C-alpha positions in Angstrom: 54.6 -99.6 -34.2 53.3 -102.8 -34.6 56.3 -105.3 -35.3 56.0 -108.6 -37.4 57.5 -111.9 -36.2 60.3 -111.5 -38.7 61.1 -107.9 -37.4 61.4 -109.3 -33.7 63.8 -111.9 -34.7 65.9 -109.3 -36.5 65.9 -107.1 -33.3 66.9 -110.4 -31.3 69.9 -111.0 -33.7 70.9 -107.3 -33.4 71.1 -107.5 -29.6 72.7 -110.7 -29.4 75.6 -109.6 -31.9 76.2 -106.7 -29.3 78.7 -108.5 -27.0 78.3 -108.1 -23.2 74.9 -106.3 -24.0 72.1 -106.7 -21.5 69.1 -108.2 -23.6 65.7 -106.5 -23.7 62.8 -108.4 -22.3 60.4 -106.3 -24.1 61.3 -108.2 -27.4 60.1 -111.3 -25.6 57.0 -109.6 -24.1 56.2 -108.2 -27.7 56.4 -111.9 -28.9 54.0 -113.3 -26.3 51.8 -110.4 -26.9 51.6 -111.6 -30.6 50.9 -115.2 -29.7 48.1 -114.3 -27.0 44.5 -114.7 -28.2 42.0 -111.9 -27.6 40.0 -114.3 -25.6 41.9 -116.9 -23.4 39.6 -119.8 -24.2 39.6 -119.3 -27.8 41.6 -122.8 -28.9 41.1 -121.7 -32.7 43.0 -118.5 -32.2 45.8 -120.0 -30.1 46.2 -122.8 -32.8 46.3 -120.1 -35.6 48.8 -117.9 -33.7 51.1 -121.0 -32.8 51.2 -122.3 -36.4 52.1 -118.9 -37.5 55.1 -118.9 -35.4 56.1 -122.2 -36.4 55.7 -121.1 -40.3 58.0 -118.2 -39.6 60.4 -120.2 -37.9 60.5 -122.7 -40.9 60.7 -120.0 -43.6 63.4 -117.8 -41.8 66.6 -119.8 -41.9 68.1 -118.5 -38.7 65.0 -117.5 -36.8 65.0 -120.8 -34.7 68.7 -120.4 -33.8 68.2 -116.8 -33.0 65.1 -117.3 -30.8 66.9 -120.3 -29.0 70.1 -118.1 -28.2 67.9 -115.0 -27.2 65.9 -117.0 -24.8 68.8 -118.9 -23.3 71.2 -115.7 -22.9 68.0 -113.8 -21.5 67.0 -116.3 -18.9 70.9 -116.6 -17.9 70.5 -112.9 -16.8 68.3 -113.8 -13.9 68.4 -116.1 -10.9 66.4 -119.1 -11.6 66.4 -121.3 -8.5 63.4 -119.6 -6.8 61.3 -120.1 -9.9 61.9 -123.8 -10.3 61.9 -124.8 -6.6 59.5 -122.2 -5.1 56.9 -120.8 -7.8 53.7 -122.8 -7.5 54.7 -124.6 -4.3 53.4 -123.7 -0.8 56.0 -122.0 1.5 57.5 -123.7 4.5 56.2 -120.7 6.5 52.9 -122.6 7.2 49.2 -121.8 6.4 48.7 -119.0 9.3 51.8 -117.1 8.3 50.9 -117.4 4.5 47.6 -116.3 4.9 48.6 -113.1 7.0 51.1 -112.5 4.4 48.8 -112.5 1.4 46.1 -110.2 3.2 48.9 -107.8 4.1 50.4 -107.9 0.4 46.8 -106.8 -0.8 47.0 -103.9 1.5 50.7 -103.0 0.9 52.1 -104.9 -2.2 55.3 -106.6 -2.2 58.5 -105.6 -3.8 59.4 -108.0 -6.5 63.0 -108.7 -7.1 64.0 -107.5 -10.6 66.9 -110.1 -10.6 64.7 -113.1 -10.2 63.4 -115.0 -13.2 59.9 -115.4 -11.8 59.6 -111.6 -12.2 60.4 -112.0 -15.7 57.7 -114.6 -16.0 55.3 -112.1 -14.5 56.1 -109.3 -17.0 56.0 -111.5 -20.0 52.7 -113.4 -19.0 51.1 -110.3 -17.6 47.4 -111.4 -17.6 45.9 -113.5 -15.0 44.2 -115.8 -17.6 47.5 -116.4 -19.6 47.7 -120.0 -18.3 44.5 -120.9 -19.9 45.7 -120.4 -23.6 48.9 -121.8 -22.7 47.1 -125.0 -21.7 45.1 -124.9 -25.0 48.3 -125.2 -27.1 47.9 -128.5 -29.2 50.5 -131.0 -28.0 51.7 -131.7 -31.4 52.2 -127.8 -32.2 54.2 -127.6 -28.9 56.2 -130.5 -29.7 56.9 -129.2 -33.2 57.8 -125.7 -31.9 60.2 -127.1 -29.3 62.1 -129.2 -32.0 62.4 -126.2 -34.1 64.0 -123.9 -31.4 66.3 -126.7 -30.1 67.1 -128.0 -33.4 70.5 -125.9 -33.6 71.2 -126.5 -29.9 74.7 -125.7 -28.9 75.9 -126.1 -25.5 76.4 -122.4 -24.7 77.7 -120.9 -21.4 74.0 -119.5 -20.9 72.5 -122.9 -21.3 75.1 -124.6 -18.9 74.1 -122.0 -16.5 70.4 -122.8 -16.7 71.4 -126.5 -16.3 73.4 -125.9 -13.2 70.4 -123.8 -11.8 68.0 -126.7 -12.5 70.4 -129.2 -10.8 70.5 -126.8 -7.6 66.7 -126.6 -7.7 66.1 -130.6 -7.8 68.6 -130.7 -4.8 66.8 -127.9 -2.8 63.4 -130.0 -3.5 64.7 -133.3 -2.5 66.1 -132.0 0.7 62.9 -130.1 1.6 60.9 -133.2 0.9 63.1 -135.3 3.2 62.8 -132.5 6.0 59.2 -132.2 5.8 58.7 -135.9 6.3 60.5 -135.7 9.5 57.9 -133.0 10.9 56.6 -134.7 14.3 53.0 -134.0 13.0 53.6 -135.9 10.0 55.3 -138.7 11.7 52.4 -138.9 14.2 50.0 -139.3 11.2 52.2 -142.3 9.8 54.2 -144.0 12.6 55.2 -146.7 10.4 58.0 -144.1 8.8 60.0 -144.6 12.0 60.0 -148.5 11.7 61.6 -148.8 8.5 63.5 -146.8 5.8 61.4 -143.9 5.0 61.0 -143.4 1.2 61.2 -139.6 1.9 64.9 -140.2 2.9 65.8 -142.7 0.4 64.6 -140.5 -2.4 67.1 -137.9 -1.4 69.9 -140.5 -1.6 68.9 -141.6 -5.1 68.3 -138.0 -6.4 71.8 -137.0 -5.1 73.2 -140.1 -7.1 71.3 -139.4 -10.3 72.9 -135.6 -10.1 76.1 -137.1 -9.7 76.0 -139.3 -12.6 74.5 -136.6 -14.7 77.5 -134.1 -13.8 80.1 -137.1 -14.7 78.2 -137.8 -17.8 78.5 -134.3 -19.0 82.0 -133.8 -18.2 83.0 -136.8 -20.1 80.7 -136.5 -23.0 83.1 -135.3 -25.4 85.5 -138.1 -24.5 85.2 -141.8 -25.2 81.8 -142.8 -23.7 82.8 -144.9 -20.8 80.1 -143.4 -18.5 76.6 -144.7 -18.7 74.0 -142.0 -19.1 72.3 -141.0 -15.7 69.3 -143.4 -14.9 66.7 -141.6 -12.8 64.2 -144.8 -12.8 64.9 -145.7 -9.1 64.5 -142.1 -7.9 61.3 -141.9 -9.8 60.0 -145.3 -7.8 61.0 -143.7 -4.4 59.1 -140.6 -5.5 56.0 -142.8 -6.1 56.4 -144.3 -2.9 56.5 -141.0 -1.3 53.1 -140.1 -3.0 51.6 -143.2 -1.9 52.4 -142.5 1.7 50.8 -139.1 1.3 47.6 -140.6 -0.2 47.7 -143.3 2.7 47.7 -140.5 5.2 44.9 -138.8 3.3 42.7 -141.8 3.3 43.8 -142.5 6.9 42.3 -139.0 8.1 38.7 -140.5 8.1 40.1 -142.6 11.1 42.5 -140.3 12.7 41.3 -136.9 11.8 43.2 -134.0 10.3 44.4 -130.4 11.2 44.9 -127.5 9.1 48.9 -127.8 9.6 48.9 -131.5 8.5 46.6 -130.5 5.5 49.1 -128.0 4.6 51.9 -130.4 4.8 50.4 -132.8 2.6 49.5 -130.3 0.1 53.1 -129.0 0.1 54.6 -132.5 -0.4 52.3 -133.2 -3.3 53.3 -130.1 -5.0 57.2 -130.7 -4.2 57.1 -134.4 -5.5 55.1 -133.3 -8.9 57.8 -130.4 -9.4 60.5 -132.6 -8.6 59.4 -135.1 -11.2 58.9 -132.3 -13.8 62.5 -131.2 -13.2 64.0 -134.6 -13.2 62.3 -135.1 -16.9 63.5 -131.7 -17.9 67.1 -132.8 -17.2 67.6 -136.3 -18.2 64.7 -137.5 -20.2 64.5 -138.1 -24.0 63.7 -134.9 -26.1 59.8 -135.4 -26.5 59.4 -136.0 -22.6 61.6 -133.0 -22.0 59.5 -130.8 -24.0 56.2 -132.0 -22.8 57.5 -131.2 -19.1 58.6 -127.9 -20.2 54.9 -127.1 -21.5 53.6 -128.3 -18.1 56.1 -126.1 -16.2 55.5 -123.0 -18.3 51.6 -123.3 -17.5 52.4 -124.1 -13.7 54.7 -120.9 -13.4 52.3 -118.7 -15.2 49.4 -119.6 -13.1 51.6 -119.6 -9.9 52.6 -115.9 -10.4 49.0 -115.0 -9.6 48.1 -117.9 -7.3 50.8 -117.2 -4.9 49.3 -113.9 -4.1 45.5 -115.3 -3.9 44.2 -115.7 -0.4 41.3 -117.6 -2.1 43.7 -120.1 -3.9 45.7 -120.7 -0.5 42.2 -121.4 1.1 41.0 -123.9 -1.8 44.4 -125.7 -1.9 44.9 -126.4 1.8 41.1 -126.5 3.2 39.7 -129.2 1.1 40.8 -132.1 3.5 39.3 -130.1 6.5 36.2 -129.3 4.7 36.0 -133.0 3.6 36.3 -134.2 7.4 33.8 -131.7 8.4 31.3 -132.8 5.9 32.2 -136.3 6.3 31.3 -136.3 10.1 28.2 -134.3 9.1 27.1 -137.0 6.4 27.5 -139.6 9.0 25.1 -137.8 11.3 23.0 -137.0 8.4 22.3 -140.7 7.6 20.3 -140.6 10.8 18.0 -137.8 9.7 16.5 -139.9 6.7 13.9 -142.3 7.4 12.5 -144.8 4.8 9.8 -146.7 6.7 6.8 -145.9 9.0 9.0 -146.7 12.1 11.6 -144.2 11.4 8.7 -141.7 10.1 6.9 -141.8 13.6 10.2 -141.9 15.4 11.0 -138.6 13.8 7.7 -137.1 14.6 8.2 -138.0 18.3 11.8 -136.6 18.6 10.6 -133.2 16.8 7.6 -133.2 19.0 9.7 -133.4 22.2 11.9 -130.6 20.9 8.7 -128.6 20.3 8.2 -128.4 23.8 11.4 -127.2 24.7 11.5 -124.7 21.9 8.1 -123.0 23.3 9.7 -123.0 26.7 12.9 -121.2 25.2 10.6 -118.8 23.2 8.8 -117.9 26.4 12.0 -117.4 28.4 13.4 -115.1 25.9 10.2 -113.0 26.0 10.5 -112.8 29.8 14.5 -112.1 29.7 14.0 -109.3 27.2 12.0 -107.5 30.1 15.0 -106.9 31.9 17.0 -103.7 31.5 20.5 -104.9 30.7 23.4 -103.7 28.8 23.4 -104.9 25.1 26.1 -107.5 25.4 24.7 -108.7 28.7 21.3 -109.2 27.0 23.0 -111.0 24.2 24.8 -113.3 26.7 21.2 -114.2 28.3 19.5 -114.8 25.0 22.5 -116.9 23.9 22.6 -119.1 27.1 18.8 -119.5 26.8 19.1 -120.7 23.1 22.4 -122.7 23.7 21.2 -124.8 26.9 17.8 -125.5 25.4 19.7 -126.9 22.3 21.9 -128.9 24.4 18.9 -130.3 26.3 17.3 -131.2 23.1 20.2 -133.3 22.0 20.7 -135.0 25.3 17.1 -136.0 25.4 17.6 -137.2 21.7 15.1 -134.8 20.3 15.4 -133.1 16.7 15.2 -129.5 15.7 13.9 -129.9 12.1 16.1 -127.1 10.6 19.2 -128.4 11.7 18.7 -131.6 9.3 19.5 -130.0 6.0 23.0 -129.1 7.3 23.5 -133.0 7.9 21.3 -134.5 5.1 23.0 -132.4 2.4 26.4 -133.7 3.5 24.9 -137.3 3.1 23.6 -136.5 -0.2 27.1 -135.1 -1.6 28.5 -138.4 -0.1 26.0 -140.3 -2.0 26.7 -138.6 -5.1 30.4 -139.3 -4.7 30.1 -142.8 -4.1 27.5 -143.5 -7.3 28.5 -146.1 -9.6 26.8 -147.8 -12.5 24.6 -146.1 -15.2 23.8 -142.5 -15.0 20.1 -142.9 -15.0 20.2 -145.7 -12.2 22.5 -142.9 -10.3 19.8 -140.1 -10.8 17.0 -142.8 -9.8 18.8 -143.4 -6.7 19.3 -139.9 -5.8 15.7 -139.0 -6.4 14.6 -141.6 -4.2 17.3 -140.2 -1.4 15.8 -136.6 -2.0 12.1 -137.7 -1.5 13.0 -139.6 1.7 14.9 -136.5 3.0 11.8 -134.3 2.0 9.3 -136.6 3.7 11.6 -136.8 6.8 12.2 -133.0 6.9 8.1 -132.4 6.4 7.3 -134.7 9.4 10.2 -133.2 11.6 8.8 -129.5 11.0 5.3 -130.7 11.6 6.5 -132.3 14.8 8.3 -129.1 15.8 5.5 -126.5 15.0 2.3 -128.9 15.9 3.6 -129.0 19.4 5.3 -125.8 19.9 2.3 -123.8 19.0 -0.1 -125.2 21.6 2.7 -125.4 24.2 3.4 -121.8 23.5 -0.3 -121.0 24.0 -0.5 -123.1 27.4 2.4 -121.1 28.9 0.9 -117.8 27.5 -2.4 -118.8 29.1 -1.0 -120.2 32.4 1.3 -117.1 33.0 -2.0 -114.7 32.6 -4.0 -117.1 34.9 -1.4 -117.7 37.5 0.5 -114.2 37.5 -2.5 -112.1 36.6 -0.8 -110.3 33.9 -0.2 -111.1 30.0 3.2 -112.6 28.9 3.5 -109.8 26.4 2.0 -106.1 26.5 -0.3 -105.5 23.4 2.4 -103.4 21.6 4.7 -106.2 22.2 2.3 -108.7 20.7 1.9 -106.4 17.7 5.7 -106.1 17.2 6.2 -109.9 17.4 3.3 -110.5 14.9 4.7 -107.7 12.6 8.1 -109.7 12.6 6.4 -112.5 11.0 4.9 -110.5 8.2 6.7 -111.5 5.0 5.4 -108.8 3.3 6.1 -105.6 5.6 9.2 -106.9 7.6 12.5 -108.2 7.0 11.2 -111.8 8.2 12.5 -113.6 4.9 16.1 -111.9 5.0 16.4 -112.6 8.8 15.3 -116.1 7.8 18.1 -116.4 5.5 20.7 -115.2 8.1 19.2 -117.9 10.4 19.8 -120.3 7.5 23.6 -119.3 7.3 23.7 -119.8 11.0 22.3 -123.3 10.7 25.1 -124.1 8.0 27.8 -122.8 10.1 26.7 -124.9 13.2 26.9 -128.0 10.9 30.5 -127.2 10.0 31.4 -126.2 13.5 29.8 -129.7 14.7 31.8 -131.5 11.9 35.0 -129.5 12.8 34.9 -130.4 16.5 34.1 -134.2 15.6 37.2 -134.2 13.5 39.3 -132.5 16.5 37.8 -134.9 18.8 39.5 -137.7 16.7 42.7 -136.0 15.8 43.5 -134.7 19.2 42.5 -137.7 21.1 40.2 -135.9 23.5 38.5 -139.3 24.9 41.8 -141.1 25.6 43.3 -137.9 27.0 40.3 -137.1 29.2 40.4 -140.9 30.7 44.1 -140.2 31.7 43.2 -136.6 33.4 44.5 -137.3 37.0 42.4 -134.6 38.6 39.3 -135.8 37.2 40.0 -139.4 38.0 40.1 -138.3 41.6 36.8 -136.4 41.4 34.9 -139.1 39.4 36.7 -142.5 39.9 37.9 -144.2 36.7 34.6 -145.9 35.6 32.6 -142.6 35.9 35.4 -140.8 34.1 35.6 -143.6 31.3 31.9 -143.1 30.6 32.2 -139.2 30.7 35.1 -139.4 28.4 33.5 -141.7 25.8 30.4 -139.5 25.7 32.5 -136.4 25.1 34.3 -138.0 22.5 31.3 -139.0 20.6 29.2 -135.9 21.2 31.9 -133.0 21.3 30.7 -131.9 17.8 27.0 -131.7 18.6 27.8 -130.1 21.8 29.9 -127.4 20.4 27.7 -127.0 17.3 24.6 -126.6 19.5 26.3 -124.2 22.1 27.7 -122.0 19.1 24.4 -122.1 17.2 22.7 -120.8 20.3 25.2 -118.2 20.6 24.8 -117.1 17.0 20.9 -116.7 17.4 21.2 -114.9 20.6 23.6 -112.3 19.6 22.7 -111.8 16.2 20.1 -108.9 17.0 22.8 -107.3 19.3 25.2 -107.4 16.6 22.9 -105.6 14.2 22.0 -103.0 17.0 25.8 -102.4 17.6 26.5 -102.1 13.9 23.6 -100.0 13.0 22.4 -102.6 10.5 19.1 -104.4 10.5 20.3 -107.8 11.2 18.5 -110.5 13.1 17.4 -113.9 12.9 14.0 -115.7 12.3 13.7 -119.5 12.9 10.6 -121.5 12.0 10.5 -123.2 15.3 10.6 -120.0 17.4 8.3 -118.0 14.9 5.8 -120.9 15.4 5.8 -120.6 19.1 5.7 -116.7 18.8 2.7 -116.9 16.4 0.5 -118.4 19.2 2.0 -116.1 21.8 1.3 -112.9 19.7 -2.2 -113.9 18.8 -3.3 -114.6 22.4 -2.0 -111.4 23.5 -2.7 -108.8 20.9 -5.7 -106.2 21.1 -7.6 -107.5 18.2 -7.5 -110.8 16.1 -8.8 -111.2 12.5 -8.6 -114.1 10.0 -6.3 -112.0 7.8 -3.8 -111.3 10.4 -3.9 -115.1 11.2 -3.4 -116.1 7.4 -0.5 -113.6 7.0 1.3 -114.7 10.1 0.9 -118.3 9.3 2.1 -117.7 5.8 5.1 -116.0 7.2 6.0 -118.8 9.6 5.9 -121.1 6.6 8.0 -118.9 4.5 10.4 -118.7 7.3 10.8 -122.3 7.4 11.4 -122.5 3.9 14.0 -120.0 3.9 15.7 -121.6 6.8 15.8 -124.8 4.9 16.7 -123.7 1.5 19.6 -121.5 2.6 21.3 -124.1 5.0 20.9 -127.0 2.5 22.1 -125.2 -0.4 25.3 -123.8 1.3 26.0 -127.3 2.7 25.7 -129.2 -0.4 27.9 -126.7 -2.2 30.7 -127.1 0.5 30.2 -130.9 0.7 30.5 -131.5 -3.2 33.6 -129.2 -3.5 35.4 -130.9 -0.7 34.7 -134.3 -2.5 35.8 -132.6 -5.8 32.6 -134.0 -7.2 31.0 -132.2 -10.2 27.5 -133.4 -10.5 26.1 -132.3 -13.8 22.7 -134.5 -13.6 20.7 -131.6 -11.9 18.1 -131.0 -14.5 17.3 -134.7 -15.1 17.3 -135.2 -11.2 15.0 -132.3 -10.7 12.7 -133.4 -13.7 12.8 -136.9 -12.0 11.7 -135.5 -8.6 8.9 -133.2 -10.0 7.7 -136.1 -12.2 7.3 -138.3 -9.2 5.5 -135.6 -7.2 3.1 -135.2 -10.0 2.3 -139.0 -10.1 2.6 -140.0 -6.4 2.6 -136.7 -4.1 1.8 -138.8 -1.1 5.4 -140.2 -1.1 6.6 -136.8 -0.2 4.5 -136.6 3.0 3.6 -140.3 4.2 5.9 -143.4 4.0 5.0 -145.8 1.1 4.3 -149.4 1.8 7.3 -150.4 -0.3 10.7 -148.5 -0.5 10.4 -145.9 -3.2 11.6 -146.9 -6.7 11.8 -144.0 -8.8 10.8 -145.1 -12.5 13.4 -143.2 -14.6 12.0 -144.8 -18.0 8.7 -143.1 -17.3 10.8 -139.8 -16.9 12.6 -140.6 -20.2 9.4 -140.9 -22.0 7.8 -138.0 -20.6 
């Protein structure tokens, strides 16, 4: 049977009148059910329901007092400290323990303690999106509701118990903040904390003093007012200083690097500082500020009930700084992959052409090594070393693999979006010019790779036949090779998408190792390595250490990218899945190798195979670029909403000046946003 609000208040009164009775939480659950809108984002329904409750409290003389007493008494039946001090705040267990526990809880759910107030919160707000409609309650309606409920406020034993629990939670959080700031990793990130009195320690002293003042004030509030009300202003100043130190470390990570554990500690500190400020406000601030803080806490607690079990939320809350560092390093590299003039344009072609020679050689070596009869894992290792060492050689010689550019240029584009200032039209015009430069540079890099890889692979194939007296490929092998390039009858496009994912991952890996090189001080530690010093001498060791420090990310990225390309087919074989990779540079080399050794060649085969190579390249670029820009924008907490005007501007420029996309203009590109507006 559906109960009205008046019926609910009547039942609450009945339970309150039964001395020593345990209150029924179902009444509170039913009250929230009546306030909950059908759609969590329906602001009108939320307003209607809240105002209906306010109207009932105004029309029923004792309803507000009954609701206040029922809530205080019900809450006092539960243990409260864990809700105030822990809910919505990362655990001190650390990132890896937390992620293990959350994965485990999805398999074997945890047992909730029925005596904890956080369990009651989960039962009352039992829908995952409840925090959304709570956040839609109008501030004035919330203040009115809180004023009505607290109007007949009496300092009951239940309310005093909740206040004591609140004080304990504030104390726990204050000591926790002090303890985290003494972690060696935290001090290493901010050595100044050891040279002067740390605000993380001072805030504890100030908060302990505020709590002592509050207790004394409450004890003597019924006597002549000789004790001044507690003043938390100094404690709040120290908490602000703690937050400034956290922000200072976050900014310094561009210079010193960052680890997952340090990121976790910084996130934990931010959450603890925010929570202790809300609890202090709830304890000693004027009524209006208390009610605002209560509303924020209710939303936090409701959201935290589900976030604490979510692996995705943990990754999102703690991996942002790592992702930012990874994409930050990638964006710095990406700046070198964008040419704006003829010198840069031809320089990119030469670098890509040099890589084309090595790529054709790598493609030929793979064909030769595939002749060997080896166990699958040994074959994967051989293919991987062929790719990895080839990519390392390309890097050492300062050549360029075209498809590795998007993972870098996308990060550079995201960094540009973050730094944009001025009018929106000017921002979009500048980004459009950057995109045109990226497309032109990417075009010449691909052209450099395939224009040299195709003839080089052909020369190797012809030389092999001439000097060894046998074809590089058997006719059936050549047919299979060309079949794998056909976008209509093979899985060439899905396999190209897998290669795009590998390209994206290699960019992240490179950024991660660049960050680690800085954070772990790899260069300085190598310079002090005694055994290497004895072998190489200090001068050579310094040079070697400097190179490793600067290039560790590129070395790791190229090595692991090679492993991914070389082992993907074997992984598919082991799993029984049609998994493999197709990469435009190797596909172009395979094109000439297949056409020169297949039994019969016709114009249709040439056209379809060449079309397949182009589609493989476009898929490589699209997948790697899209994934990287999504991660880069999320890492920077940037939400760019001008995609449609940007796309329109780029397309308009292509229709009016298509040559800019393929050939460097005489003057730097100036995209005319006014023309775009008029069109």
